[in-house]
VEXDREN-2710 file (C-alpha; in Angstrom, 1 decimal):
% VEXDREN-2710
k/r/px/py/pz
1/MET/-38.2/22.2/1.1
2/SER/-41.0/24.2/-0.6
3/PRO/-43.6/22.6/-2.9
4/SER/-41.6/24.0/-5.9
5/GLY/-38.8/21.5/-5.0
6/THR/-36.4/24.3/-3.9
7/LEU/-35.6/25.6/-0.5
8/GLY/-38.3/28.2/-1.1
9/ARG/-38.2/31.6/0.6
10/VAL/-35.1/32.0/2.7
11/VAL/-34.5/34.7/5.3
12/VAL/-31.0/35.3/6.6
13/ILE/-30.5/37.3/9.8
14/GLY/-27.2/39.1/9.6
15/ASN/-25.4/41.0/6.8
16/SER/-21.8/40.1/7.5
17/PHE/-19.5/37.4/6.2
18/ALA/-21.4/34.4/7.4
19/GLY/-24.8/35.8/6.3
20/LEU/-23.6/37.0/2.9
21/LEU/-21.7/33.8/2.0
22/THR/-24.5/31.5/3.3
23/ALA/-27.0/33.5/1.3
24/LEU/-24.9/33.0/-1.8
25/ALA/-24.6/29.2/-1.0
26/LEU/-28.4/28.9/-0.7
27/ALA/-29.4/31.2/-3.5
28/GLU/-28.9/28.6/-6.3
29/HIS/-31.4/26.3/-4.5
30/ALA/-34.0/28.9/-3.3
31/ASP/-36.7/31.0/-4.9
32/GLN/-35.6/34.1/-3.0
33/VAL/-33.1/35.0/-0.3
34/THR/-33.6/38.1/1.9
35/ILE/-30.8/39.3/4.2
36/VAL/-32.1/41.3/7.2
37/ASP/-29.8/43.4/9.3
38/ARG/-30.2/45.8/12.2
39/ASP/-27.6/48.2/10.8
40/ARG/-28.1/50.6/8.0
41/ILE/-25.6/49.1/5.6
42/PRO/-23.1/51.8/4.4
43/ASP/-22.5/52.4/0.7
44/GLY/-18.8/52.1/1.1
45/PRO/-16.2/50.3/3.3
46/GLN/-17.1/51.9/6.6
47/PRO/-17.1/50.2/10.0
48/ARG/-20.6/49.7/11.5
49/SER/-22.0/49.3/15.0
50/GLY/-23.2/45.7/14.4
51/ILE/-19.5/44.6/14.1
52/PRO/-18.1/45.9/17.4
53/GLN/-14.7/44.3/16.7
54/GLY/-14.6/45.6/13.1
55/ARG/-11.9/48.3/13.7
56/HIS/-9.5/45.7/15.0
57/ILE/-7.0/43.4/13.1
58/HIS/-8.7/40.9/10.9
59/VAL/-6.9/38.2/8.9
60/LEU/-8.2/35.9/6.2
61/LEU/-6.5/32.6/6.5
62/ALA/-5.4/30.5/3.5
63/ALA/-8.4/28.1/3.8
64/GLY/-10.7/31.1/3.9
65/GLN/-9.1/32.6/0.8
66/ARG/-9.5/29.3/-1.1
67/ALA/-13.2/29.0/0.0
68/MET/-14.1/32.6/-0.9
69/GLU/-12.3/32.4/-4.2
70/ALA/-14.2/29.2/-5.1
71/MET/-17.5/30.9/-4.3
72/LEU/-16.6/34.3/-5.8
73/PRO/-14.1/33.8/-8.6
74/GLY/-11.7/36.7/-9.0
75/LEU/-12.2/38.0/-5.5
76/LEU/-8.5/37.7/-4.5
77/GLY/-7.5/39.6/-7.6
78/GLU/-10.0/42.3/-6.8
79/LEU/-8.7/42.6/-3.3
80/ALA/-5.1/42.8/-4.6
81/VAL/-6.1/45.8/-6.8
82/LEU/-7.5/47.5/-3.8
83/GLY/-4.2/47.2/-2.0
84/VAL/-5.1/44.5/0.5
85/PRO/-1.7/43.1/1.8
86/SER/-0.8/39.5/1.5
87/VAL/1.5/38.5/4.4
88/GLY/3.4/35.2/4.3
89/LEU/3.9/33.3/7.5
90/PRO/6.7/32.9/8.6
91/ARG/8.5/34.8/5.7
92/ASP/7.0/38.2/6.4
93/VAL/6.5/38.2/10.2
94/LEU/8.8/38.7/13.2
95/GLN/7.4/36.1/15.5
96/ILE/8.4/35.0/19.0
97/ASN/6.7/32.2/20.8
98/LYS/7.7/31.0/24.3
99/GLY/11.0/32.7/24.0
100/ARG/11.9/31.3/20.5
101/TRP/12.2/33.5/17.5
102/VAL/10.7/31.8/14.4
103/ARG/13.0/31.4/11.4
104/ARG/11.8/33.4/8.4
105/TRP/12.2/30.9/5.6
106/PRO/10.8/31.6/2.1
107/GLN/8.2/28.8/2.0
108/SER/5.2/30.5/3.6
109/ILE/1.5/30.4/3.9
110/PRO/-0.2/33.6/2.9
111/PHE/-3.0/35.4/4.8
112/LEU/-4.7/38.7/4.0
113/THR/-4.7/41.6/6.4
114/GLY/-7.1/44.2/4.9
115/THR/-9.6/45.9/7.2
116/ARG/-12.8/44.1/8.1
117/ALA/-14.8/47.0/6.6
118/LEU/-13.2/46.7/3.1
119/LEU/-13.2/42.9/2.9
120/GLU/-16.9/42.8/3.9
121/HIS/-17.8/45.6/1.5
122/VAL/-16.2/43.9/-1.5
123/VAL/-17.8/40.5/-0.7
124/ARG/-21.2/42.2/-0.2
125/LEU/-21.1/44.0/-3.6
126/ARG/-20.3/40.7/-5.3
127/VAL/-23.0/38.7/-3.4
128/LEU/-25.8/41.2/-3.9
129/LYS/-25.3/40.9/-7.7
130/HIS/-27.1/37.6/-7.5
131/PRO/-30.6/38.1/-8.9
132/ARG/-32.3/36.1/-6.1
133/ILE/-30.7/37.9/-3.2
134/ASP/-32.1/41.1/-1.7
135/THR/-31.7/42.9/1.6
136/LEU/-33.6/44.7/4.3
137/ASP/-31.5/47.0/6.5
138/ALA/-32.2/49.0/9.7
139/ILE/-34.5/46.2/10.8
140/ASP/-34.5/44.6/14.2
141/VAL/-35.4/40.9/14.3
142/VAL/-37.2/40.3/17.6
143/GLY/-38.2/36.7/17.4
144/LEU/-39.0/33.6/15.4
145/THR/-42.5/32.6/14.3
146/GLY/-43.9/29.1/14.1
147/THR/-44.2/26.2/16.5
148/SER/-41.9/24.0/18.7
149/THR/-41.4/21.7/15.7
150/ARG/-41.3/24.2/12.8
151/VAL/-39.9/27.7/12.3
152/GLU/-42.1/29.5/9.9
153/GLY/-40.5/33.0/9.7
154/ILE/-39.3/36.0/11.7
155/ALA/-40.9/38.8/13.7
156/LEU/-39.3/42.2/13.1
157/ARG/-39.7/45.9/13.6
158/ALA/-38.1/49.0/12.1
159/LYS/-35.0/50.1/13.9
160/GLY/-36.0/52.6/16.6
161/GLU/-39.6/51.3/16.7
162/THR/-40.7/50.0/20.1
163/THR/-44.2/48.6/19.6
164/ARG/-45.3/47.9/16.0
165/THR/-44.1/44.4/15.0
166/SER/-44.6/42.6/11.7
167/THR/-43.7/39.2/10.4
168/VAL/-42.0/37.7/7.3
169/ALA/-42.8/34.1/6.4
170/ALA/-40.0/31.9/5.3
171/ASP/-39.4/28.2/4.4
172/LEU/-36.0/28.5/6.0
173/VAL/-34.6/31.0/8.5
174/VAL/-30.8/31.3/8.8
175/ASP/-29.3/32.9/11.9
176/ALA/-26.1/34.6/11.1
177/SER/-26.4/37.3/13.7
178/GLY/-23.1/36.6/15.4
179/ARG/-22.0/35.6/18.9
180/GLY/-24.8/37.7/20.5
181/SER/-27.4/35.5/18.8
182/ARG/-30.8/35.4/20.6
183/THR/-31.9/32.2/18.9
184/PRO/-31.5/30.0/22.0
185/GLN/-34.1/32.3/23.8
186/TRP/-36.3/32.5/20.8
187/LEU/-36.5/28.7/20.6
188/THR/-37.5/28.5/24.2
189/ASP/-40.2/31.1/23.5
190/LEU/-41.6/28.7/20.8
191/GLY/-41.6/25.9/23.3
192/SER/-38.6/24.1/21.8
193/ALA/-35.3/23.3/23.4
194/ALA/-32.3/25.5/23.4
195/PRO/-29.0/23.9/22.2
196/ALA/-26.3/22.7/24.6
197/GLU/-23.5/25.3/24.9
198/GLU/-19.8/24.9/25.5
199/ARG/-17.9/27.9/26.8
200/ILE/-14.3/28.7/27.5
201/GLU/-13.5/32.2/28.9
202/THR/-10.0/33.5/29.6
203/GLY/-11.0/37.1/30.3
204/LEU/-8.8/38.2/27.5
205/ALA/-9.2/41.8/26.3
206/TYR/-7.4/43.6/23.6
207/ALA/-6.9/47.1/22.3
208/THR/-6.0/48.3/18.8
209/ARG/-4.5/51.5/17.5
210/LEU/-3.9/52.8/13.9
211/TYR/-0.3/53.7/13.0
212/ARG/1.6/55.0/10.0
213/ALA/5.2/54.0/9.3
214/ALA/7.9/54.4/6.7
215/THR/9.2/51.4/4.8
216/ASP/12.8/50.7/4.0
217/PRO/13.7/47.2/2.8
218/ARG/17.4/47.9/3.2
219/ILE/17.0/47.9/7.0
220/ALA/14.3/45.2/7.4
221/ASP/12.0/43.4/5.1
222/TYR/9.3/42.1/7.5
223/LYS/5.7/43.2/7.3
224/GLY/4.3/42.2/10.7
225/ILE/5.2/41.4/14.3
226/TYR/3.6/38.8/16.4
227/LEU/4.5/38.3/20.1
228/VAL/2.5/35.2/20.8
229/PRO/0.8/35.1/24.2
230/HIS/1.2/31.9/26.2
231/PRO/0.6/30.7/29.8
232/GLN/4.0/32.0/31.0
233/MET/3.5/35.3/29.2
234/PRO/-0.2/36.0/28.8
235/ARG/0.4/39.4/27.2
236/GLY/0.6/39.5/23.5
237/GLY/1.1/42.0/20.7
238/VAL/0.5/42.1/16.9
239/VAL/1.4/44.6/14.2
240/MET/-0.2/44.0/10.7
241/PRO/-0.4/46.2/7.6
242/ILE/-3.8/47.2/6.1
243/GLU/-4.7/48.3/2.7
244/GLU/-2.8/51.1/1.0
245/ASP/-4.2/54.7/0.9
246/GLY/-2.0/56.4/-1.7
247/GLU/0.9/57.4/0.4
248/PRO/4.0/56.0/-1.5
249/ALA/6.6/56.3/1.3
250/THR/4.5/55.1/4.2
251/ARG/1.7/52.6/4.8
252/ARG/-0.9/52.1/7.6
253/TYR/-0.8/49.4/10.2
254/LEU/-3.0/48.2/13.1
255/VAL/-1.3/47.4/16.4
256/THR/-3.2/45.1/18.8
257/LEU/-2.1/44.5/22.4
258/SER/-3.8/41.8/24.5
259/GLY/-3.9/40.7/28.1
260/LEU/-6.0/38.7/30.5
261/ALA/-8.5/39.8/33.1
262/GLY/-6.9/42.2/35.5
263/ASP/-4.1/43.0/33.1
264/GLU/-6.1/44.5/30.2
265/PRO/-4.3/46.8/27.8
266/PRO/-5.3/50.4/28.4
267/THR/-7.2/52.5/25.9
268/ASP/-5.4/55.8/26.7
269/PRO/-2.4/56.5/24.5
270/GLU/0.2/56.7/27.3
271/GLY/-1.1/53.5/29.0
272/PHE/-1.2/51.7/25.6
273/GLU/2.5/52.5/25.0
274/THR/3.5/51.6/28.6
275/PHE/1.7/48.2/28.2
276/ALA/3.6/47.5/25.0
277/ALA/6.9/48.2/26.7
278/ARG/6.3/45.3/29.1
279/LEU/5.7/42.7/26.4
280/GLU/8.0/39.7/26.0
281/HIS/10.4/41.6/23.8
282/PRO/10.9/45.3/23.1
283/VAL/10.8/45.0/19.3
284/LEU/7.1/45.9/19.1
285/SER/7.4/48.9/21.5
286/GLU/10.5/50.1/19.5
287/TRP/8.5/49.8/16.3
288/MET/5.7/51.9/17.8
289/ALA/8.1/54.6/18.9
290/ALA/9.4/55.0/15.3
291/ALA/5.9/55.1/13.8
292/GLU/3.2/57.8/14.0
293/ALA/-0.1/57.0/15.8
294/GLU/-3.3/58.1/14.2
295/GLY/-6.2/58.3/16.6
296/PRO/-6.7/56.7/20.1
297/PRO/-6.6/53.0/21.0
298/MET/-10.0/51.1/20.9
299/GLY/-10.7/48.2/23.3
300/TYR/-12.7/45.0/23.0
301/ARG/-13.5/42.4/25.6
302/ASN/-16.1/39.9/24.3
303/THR/-13.6/37.1/23.6
304/ALA/-15.1/33.9/25.0
305/ASN/-15.1/30.7/22.9
306/ILE/-18.7/29.6/22.5
307/ARG/-20.0/26.6/20.7
308/ARG/-23.8/26.0/20.5
309/ARG/-24.5/22.4/19.5
310/TYR/-27.4/23.0/17.1
311/GLU/-26.3/19.9/15.1
312/ARG/-27.3/17.8/18.2
313/LEU/-30.7/19.5/18.6
314/ASP/-33.8/17.5/17.7
315/GLY/-35.7/20.2/15.9
316/PRO/-37.3/22.5/15.1
317/ASP/-37.2/22.2/11.3
318/GLY/-36.8/25.3/9.2
319/LEU/-33.9/26.8/11.1
320/LEU/-30.2/26.9/10.3
321/VAL/-27.6/28.6/12.5
322/VAL/-24.2/29.6/11.0
323/GLY/-21.1/31.6/11.7
324/ASP/-20.4/33.0/15.2
325/ALA/-24.1/32.3/16.1
326/ALA/-23.2/28.6/16.1
327/CYS/-19.5/28.6/16.9
328/ALA/-17.6/31.8/18.1
329/PHE/-13.9/31.8/18.6
330/ASN/-11.6/34.0/20.7
331/PRO/-11.1/36.7/18.0
332/ILE/-7.4/36.9/18.8
333/TYR/-6.8/33.8/16.7
334/GLY/-8.2/35.4/13.6
335/GLN/-10.4/32.5/12.5
336/GLY/-13.9/33.9/12.2
337/MET/-14.0/35.1/8.6
338/SER/-12.3/32.0/7.3
339/VAL/-14.6/29.6/9.2
340/ALA/-17.6/31.6/7.9
341/ALA/-16.4/30.9/4.4
342/LEU/-15.7/27.2/5.2
343/GLY/-19.2/26.9/6.6
344/ALA/-20.8/28.4/3.4
345/GLU/-18.6/26.2/1.3
346/ALA/-19.8/23.1/3.3
347/ILE/-23.4/24.1/2.7
348/THR/-22.7/24.5/-1.1
349/LYS/-21.2/21.0/-1.2
350/ALA/-24.0/19.4/0.9
351/LEU/-26.6/20.9/-1.4
352/ALA/-24.8/19.8/-4.5
353/ASP/-24.7/16.2/-3.0
354/GLY/-28.4/16.3/-2.5
355/ARG/-28.2/16.7/1.3
356/ARG/-31.0/19.3/1.7
357/THR/-32.4/18.7/5.2
358/VAL/-31.7/21.3/7.8
359/ARG/-30.0/18.7/9.9
360/ASP/-27.7/17.8/7.0
361/LEU/-26.8/21.4/6.5
362/GLN/-26.3/22.1/10.3
363/ARG/-24.0/19.1/10.6
364/ALA/-22.0/20.4/7.6
365/VAL/-21.6/23.8/9.3
366/SER/-20.5/22.2/12.5
367/ALA/-17.9/20.0/10.9
368/ALA/-16.5/23.0/9.0
369/ALA/-15.8/24.7/12.4
370/GLU/-14.4/21.7/14.2
371/GLN/-10.7/22.2/13.6
372/ALA/-10.7/25.9/14.3
373/TRP/-12.6/25.2/17.6
374/ALA/-9.9/22.6/18.5
375/ILE/-7.2/25.2/18.0
376/SER/-8.7/28.1/19.8
377/ALA/-10.4/26.2/22.6
378/GLY/-7.3/24.0/23.0
379/ALA/-5.0/27.1/23.4
380/ASP/-7.4/29.0/25.7
381/ARG/-7.9/26.0/28.1
382/THR/-4.2/26.3/29.1
383/MET/-4.3/30.0/29.9
384/PRO/-4.2/31.1/33.5
385/GLY/-7.7/31.5/35.1
386/ALA/-9.6/30.0/32.2
387/THR/-13.2/29.2/33.1
388/GLY/-16.3/27.6/31.6
389/ASN/-17.7/24.1/31.1
390/GLY/-15.2/23.5/28.3
391/VAL/-12.2/23.8/30.5
392/ALA/-12.5/20.4/32.2
393/PRO/-9.2/18.6/32.2
394/GLY/-8.9/15.7/29.9
395/GLY/-7.6/12.1/30.4
396/PHE/-4.3/10.5/29.5
397/ALA/-5.0/10.7/25.7
398/ASP/-5.5/14.5/26.0
399/LYS/-2.4/15.0/28.0
400/LEU/-0.4/12.9/25.5
401/GLY/-1.8/14.9/22.6
402/SER/-0.9/18.2/24.4
403/TRP/2.6/17.0/25.0
404/TYR/3.0/16.1/21.3
405/LEU/1.6/19.4/20.1
406/GLY/3.9/21.2/22.4
407/ARG/6.8/19.4/20.8
408/VAL/5.4/20.3/17.4
409/GLU/5.2/24.0/18.3
410/ALA/8.7/24.0/19.7
411/HIS/10.2/22.4/16.6
412/SER/8.2/24.6/14.3
413/ALA/10.2/27.7/15.2
414/SER/13.4/26.3/13.6
415/ASN/12.5/23.2/11.5
416/VAL/11.1/23.9/8.0
417/VAL/9.3/20.6/7.6
418/VAL/7.6/20.8/11.0
419/GLY/6.9/24.5/10.7
420/LEU/5.2/24.2/7.3
421/ALA/3.1/21.3/8.6
422/PHE/2.1/23.2/11.7
423/GLY/1.3/26.3/9.7
424/ASN/-1.0/24.4/7.3
425/VAL/-3.0/23.1/10.3
426/ILE/-3.2/26.6/11.8
427/HIS/-4.4/28.0/8.5
428/LEU/-7.0/25.2/8.2
429/THR/-5.6/23.9/4.9
430/ALA/-4.5/20.5/6.4
431/PRO/-6.1/18.3/9.1
432/VAL/-4.5/17.9/12.5
433/THR/-3.7/14.3/11.5
434/SER/-1.1/15.7/9.1
435/LEU/1.1/16.4/12.1
436/PHE/1.5/12.7/12.5
437/ALA/3.0/12.1/9.0
438/TRP/6.3/10.3/9.4
439/PRO/8.7/13.2/8.4
440/VAL/7.0/15.4/11.1
441/MET/6.6/12.6/13.7
442/ARG/10.3/11.5/13.3
443/THR/11.5/15.0/14.1
444/VAL/9.0/15.6/16.9
445/LEU/9.7/12.3/18.7
446/PHE/13.4/11.9/18.1
447/GLY/14.8/15.2/17.0
448/ARG/16.5/17.8/19.2
449/VAL/14.8/21.2/19.2
450/LYS/17.4/23.3/17.4
451/PRO/17.9/26.9/18.5
452/GLY/16.3/29.5/16.3
453/PRO/17.6/33.1/15.8
454/SER/19.1/34.6/18.9
455/ALA/17.7/38.0/18.0
456/PRO/14.7/39.3/16.0
457/PRO/15.4/38.2/12.4
458/LEU/15.0/41.6/10.7
459/LEU/15.8/40.1/7.2
460/ALA/14.3/36.9/5.8
461/GLU/16.6/34.0/5.2
462/ALA/17.0/31.7/2.2
463/VAL/16.9/27.9/2.8
464/PRO/16.8/24.9/0.5
465/MET/13.2/24.3/-0.8
466/VAL/11.3/21.5/0.8
467/HIS/7.8/20.2/0.0
468/ALA/5.7/23.4/-0.3
469/PRO/2.5/23.7/1.7
470/ARG/-0.8/23.3/0.1
471/GLN/-2.2/26.8/-0.1
472/PRO/-4.1/29.2/-2.4
473/SER/-2.0/31.0/-4.9
474/PRO/-2.8/34.7/-4.5
475/PRO/-2.8/36.5/-7.8
476/HIS/-0.5/39.3/-6.5
477/GLU/2.8/39.7/-4.8
478/PRO/3.0/40.6/-1.1
479/ALA/2.6/44.3/-0.4
480/ALA/5.7/46.5/0.1
481/PRO/7.8/45.6/3.1
482/GLN/7.6/47.3/6.4
483/PRO/10.5/48.6/8.6
END
C-alpha cells in the first residue's frame, strides 16, 4: 500500500479479460492503473496475435455472466443488442456423452457464445471509461524490477526494439499475461523463488472452421451440437452460433473438432471433414455437409492444464498474478473467461472487506479458480496418455469420488433434477457439494439410469417444471434456432 493509503500506482501486464477486469477491480482503490500489452490494441472487435486461440469457440458460463454483470452493469443487455447468442444447456444443444443423448428439457442454464474478439472489445470499451485506468500498447514487458523481497515495477521496451529498455515504477504489478507468463523466470532473476507448478497434459489439439447455415425451426430447434470426448472416444466435436451479421435467413457458426496427440484434427478442408465423419455420431458431419464453409480450418495445440501456486509463495511483495498466468485450463472446457471474471470479483470482495495485502488477494484469486481446476484437471486425468505431475493416481477417497461423479454424469442425461444440479456445478454457479444434496444423492445411489433419447433429439421436449437452477437472467431471449 502506498503512503496515500491506496494501492498507489498499479501496472497490469496484459490487456485481455483477466487484465481488464482486474484493473477495474483495483481502480477504486488505486491512484492510477496502467494496462500494458505487447499487441497494438485494435479499435474494433478484431482478433489479435496475443490471443492465439481467439478465433476459436469461446463461451461465457453462467457464473462468468453474473460476475461480469455485477462489475459492469448492463453488459449482458449490450451484448444482446450486438447479437451475441444465449444458448441454454441442455435445451438448445444436441449433446451426446458416452453414448447417451441428453434430454433437452426446458429448464436450462444459459451461456453466451459470441466471438472472443467481440466480447473482449465490449468489455475493454467499458473498462477504459474509468478515469483512473489508462493503457500502453505495442510494448514488450521484459522483466520485473526490484529485489527478492519486493517488486518495484517493470522493465519494458517498445515492440520491435531490441536494445533500449526503460522502467516503470509501480506499487503493485499484476501479471495477467496468460499461460505463457514469464513471471516464474523473472522472479528467479530477482533472486526470489518461482512458484510450484502443477501440470496435466493430454496432448489434445483442436481445429476450428467458420460456417454459415440456414435456420428452420420447423425441422429442428437446436442451436448447437456437442459430441463430448471421453476416454473411450477421445475425439470430440462442437458447433456453436456466434453473433449475427445482418443476414436474416442464415447465421454464422464455429465448428471445433478435437483429438489427442497422434490423432489431431487436420487443418486442411478435406481432412477436417473426414475427421468429423469419424466422430461418435454422424450428426455433426451431416450438419457440416448442409452448411457452407467460410475460410479454412485453424488449429491450436497449447492445451495443458497449468496451475502455478503463487498463493503458497513466501514473497515477494508487490506482485499479484491472475487469470491464465496463475491457473490455465484446457481451453476445450470453455472456463477461461468466466474464471477471469470470478477472480476479478474475488479481488473486489477482498478489497471491500479490508483484505488488501498481496497475499490476501492472491489467495482470493486462487480460491476463485479452484472448482474450475477440479473439473478440467479431473476430466483430463482420465484421458488416455495424460502426463504431468498432476496425473498421479489418488487414493480410495478419490476413486470413490470418481465413481460417484460418474454416476452423476450418467443420470444427468435423462434425469432433470440430477441434470440441473450437474449443470450448475459445470457452470460454476453451485459448489461440487451440491451434488450430495439428498434429491440428487438418492437418485445417484439408488436410482436406475433411465435411457435417454434413442436418436438425436432434434426438437426440444416439455417436462414438468422442477426447482430451477440458480443462474443469471439474461435480458434477452435466445437467438434464432439453428437447423
